Structures are given as structure tokens and as C-alpha cells.
C-alpha positions in Angstrom: 48.3 31.2 -70.6 49.8 31.4 -74.1 52.2 28.6 -73.4 49.3 26.6 -72.3 51.1 25.8 -69.0 48.3 25.5 -66.3 50.7 24.4 -63.5 52.8 27.6 -63.7 49.8 29.7 -62.9 49.9 28.4 -59.6 53.4 29.2 -59.0 52.7 32.7 -60.2 49.9 33.3 -57.6 52.3 32.1 -55.0 54.8 34.5 -55.9 52.4 37.1 -56.2 50.9 36.8 -52.8 52.5 36.3 -49.3 51.7 35.2 -45.8 51.6 38.9 -44.7 48.9 39.6 -47.2 45.2 39.7 -46.0 42.7 37.3 -47.2 40.9 39.9 -49.2 44.3 40.8 -51.0 44.9 37.5 -51.7 41.3 37.0 -53.3 41.7 40.4 -55.3 44.9 38.9 -56.8 43.3 35.7 -57.7 40.5 37.8 -59.3 42.7 39.9 -61.3 44.7 36.7 -62.7 41.2 35.3 -63.6 40.2 38.3 -65.5 43.4 38.4 -67.6 43.1 35.0 -68.1 39.9 35.5 -69.6 41.1 38.4 -71.8 43.6 36.2 -73.1 40.9 34.4 -75.3 41.2 37.2 -77.8 44.8 36.5 -78.6 45.2 32.7 -77.7 41.7 31.2 -78.3 39.2 29.8 -76.3 40.9 26.3 -75.3 43.8 27.6 -73.6 41.8 29.8 -71.4 39.5 26.7 -70.5 42.8 24.6 -69.5 44.3 27.3 -67.5 41.5 28.9 -65.5 40.2 25.3 -64.6 43.8 24.5 -63.3 44.0 27.7 -61.8 40.7 27.7 -59.7 41.5 24.0 -58.7 45.1 24.8 -57.4 44.0 27.9 -55.2 43.8 27.6 -51.5 40.1 26.8 -50.5 39.9 30.0 -48.5 40.7 32.0 -51.5 38.7 29.8 -54.1 35.4 30.1 -52.0 35.5 33.8 -52.1 35.9 34.2 -55.9 32.9 35.8 -57.6 30.3 33.9 -58.9 28.3 36.5 -60.9 28.6 37.0 -64.7 29.3 40.6 -65.6 29.4 40.2 -69.6 25.9 39.1 -70.4 24.6 41.0 -73.3 21.1 42.3 -72.8 18.8 44.7 -74.9 19.4 47.5 -72.4 23.2 47.1 -72.7 24.0 45.8 -76.0 24.7 49.4 -77.5 26.8 50.3 -74.6 28.9 47.2 -75.3 29.4 48.2 -78.9 30.3 51.7 -78.0 33.0 50.4 -75.6 34.5 48.3 -78.2 34.8 51.1 -80.7 36.1 53.6 -78.1 38.9 50.8 -77.2 39.7 49.9 -80.7 39.8 53.8 -81.8 42.2 54.5 -78.7 44.7 51.5 -79.5 44.8 51.9 -83.4 44.1 55.8 -84.1 44.8 57.4 -86.5 44.7 54.1 -88.5 41.3 52.8 -86.9 39.2 53.2 -89.8 41.8 52.0 -92.3 42.6 48.8 -90.2 38.7 48.2 -90.0 38.3 48.4 -93.9 41.3 46.1 -94.3 39.8 43.4 -92.2 36.5 43.8 -93.7 38.2 43.3 -97.2 39.4 39.8 -95.8 36.0 39.0 -94.3 32.9 41.5 -93.8 32.2 40.0 -90.4 35.8 39.7 -89.3 35.8 43.4 -87.8 32.2 43.1 -86.7 33.2 40.2 -84.4 36.6 41.9 -83.4 35.0 44.8 -82.2 31.9 43.6 -80.8 32.9 40.2 -79.6 36.2 41.0 -78.5 36.8 44.7 -77.9 33.4 45.4 -76.7 32.4 42.3 -74.7 35.8 41.1 -73.5 38.7 43.5 -73.5 36.8 46.5 -72.3 35.8 46.2 -68.7 32.1 46.4 -68.0 30.6 49.7 -67.0 29.5 49.6 -63.1 30.9 46.3 -62.4 30.8 45.8 -58.5 32.2 42.1 -58.6 35.4 40.4 -60.0 38.3 42.6 -61.2 38.9 45.2 -63.5 42.2 45.2 -65.5 42.0 48.6 -66.9 43.4 50.2 -70.3 47.2 49.8 -69.6 46.9 46.3 -68.4 44.8 45.1 -71.2 47.5 46.5 -73.6 50.0 44.6 -71.7 47.9 41.5 -71.8 47.9 41.8 -75.7 51.7 42.6 -75.9 52.5 39.5 -73.7 50.2 37.0 -75.5 51.4 38.1 -78.9 55.0 38.3 -78.1 54.9 34.8 -76.6 53.5 33.4 -79.9 55.5 33.1 -83.3 54.8 34.9 -86.4 52.6 37.7 -85.2 55.1 40.7 -85.1 53.0 43.2 -86.8 50.3 42.5 -83.8 53.0 42.9 -81.2 54.1 46.2 -82.6 50.4 47.4 -83.0 49.5 46.9 -79.2 53.0 48.3 -78.0 51.9 51.5 -79.8 48.2 50.8 -78.3 49.9 50.9 -75.0 51.6 54.3 -75.4 48.4 55.8 -77.1 46.8 55.3 -73.5 49.0 57.8 -72.1 48.5 59.9 -75.0 44.5 60.0 -74.9 44.3 59.8 -71.0 42.4 56.4 -71.1 44.8 55.3 -68.5 43.4 57.5 -65.9 41.2 55.1 -64.1 44.0 52.3 -64.1 45.4 51.3 -60.7 49.0 51.7 -61.8 48.7 55.6 -61.6 50.2 58.2 -63.8 53.7 57.3 -62.6 53.5 53.6 -63.3 51.6 54.1 -66.5 54.0 56.5 -68.1 57.0 54.3 -67.2 55.1 51.0 -68.5 54.6 53.0 -71.9 57.9 54.4 -71.9 60.8 52.7 -74.0 62.4 51.3 -71.0 58.9 49.9 -69.7 58.3 48.5 -73.3 61.7 46.7 -73.1 61.0 45.5 -69.8 57.7 43.9 -70.9 59.2 42.2 -73.9 62.1 40.9 -72.3 60.1 39.5 -69.2 57.8 37.8 -71.6 61.0 36.3 -73.4 62.4 35.1 -70.4 59.1 33.5 -68.9 58.8 31.7 -72.6 62.4 30.3 -72.4 61.7 29.0 -68.8 58.6 27.3 -69.7 59.5 26.0 -73.1 63.2 25.1 -72.0 64.6 26.3 -75.1 62.1 24.5 -77.5 62.1 26.1 -81.0 58.2 26.8 -80.9 56.4 28.2 -78.0 52.9 28.5 -79.2 52.0 25.0 -79.7 55.4 23.0 -78.4 55.9 19.5 -78.7 53.7 18.2 -81.4 55.0 16.1 -84.2 52.9 14.2 -87.0 54.1 10.9 -88.7 52.2 10.2 -92.4 
């Protein structure tokens, strides 16, 4: 998603599924990939997600694409707006504690609406999973941190943010917010360990190298200007 390489999503889906899987399992894989792609907006911006999700959907087998959810789950209403805000604050605090308030104030110093938008528009409405969802897919606390680390690692010039989200992944184990994740305790502990962190970062680097074919830049490759 960060590399803006829509064609490789189809390759990834094919690698993640097999002929032995049931139709329901293949649909679940596609739903999870779509959910992760949506969450990438917080780190990559909207255009890349539009490009990639459109291509991903059109490249799926019709038997899978036809069964994907068509029900939105993030529409804000009078009844759920406070819950969305609370979800965002809870996720923010979980990732950044004990510096959650200090970071909020630093962002507000740059622009008073910067932390307002980040907490409510991203951490609340997008990065946290909607409560009571019965359609689509949930990424969970651990995988959401992995999405953040992967997107940021695949960019350049955002080293402090990569570090913050690596620590944010580890804090999911410390505060117990991993407990509803599909990874289970053993998987979550490994992903949050030194070995797991190294595996995530090295895996992203290998994917970037493969897609960029060794290009010097990866977030916006291949563009030159003549004045």
C-alpha cells in the first residue's frame, strides 16, 4: 500500500490463500486485507488506498468479491460519536503512554486542530475497530500497530514515528489490549519481542526492495521535474 503498488496486492492475496481453503476463509482473508488497506490511510494518505483497494477488489475472484461486505461500519452518529472519541483516546493512550499528554500538547502547539483530527479522525474513527461490528473484519490492537510500523518503515524520513509505533506494539502486551486479537498470547508476545520486531522491520525492507527494485526512494518513486 505504501509503495502504491496495486498489482502486488493480488499476488499477496494468492500467496495468502490456497486451493485447500474454503470460500469463507478466502473471503475472510480478502476482508482483512481490505481493512488493513483502509487503516493505511492514517499513515499513507487517501490516494494510495483508493488506488490499491480499487485494484484489489477488481482483481479478486468473482466468487470472493461478490461476498465482500457492503455495509459501512464507521458512520458517525449522534448516538455513537462519544464512543468513537473514547475509542480513539483509549488507543492513543495505549500506544503513547506515559507520554500521551505530552505528545498531545506538542501536536497542539504545531496546530490546535492537529491532535483533534488525529485522535478523532484517525485513532477513533479509523484505527480503532468499531464496537459491535458484525460484518467486515477486525484488525485488532496488535495488527494495527504492525500496520503502522510497516507503513512508516516503508517510507523515508519518519524514523521517530517508526520507533514510537514499535514501542506502541510492545505496550499492547503490557496493558493487555492484545487480548481480543486473533494472534493469541503466544503470537502477540513474539511479535512484540525483539525477535518479532526485527522480523517485522526486515520483512518490510525486503518487500520494499523487491517492489522498488533498489530505487533510492520508495514513498514516491520515479518522479523527476524539469524546470
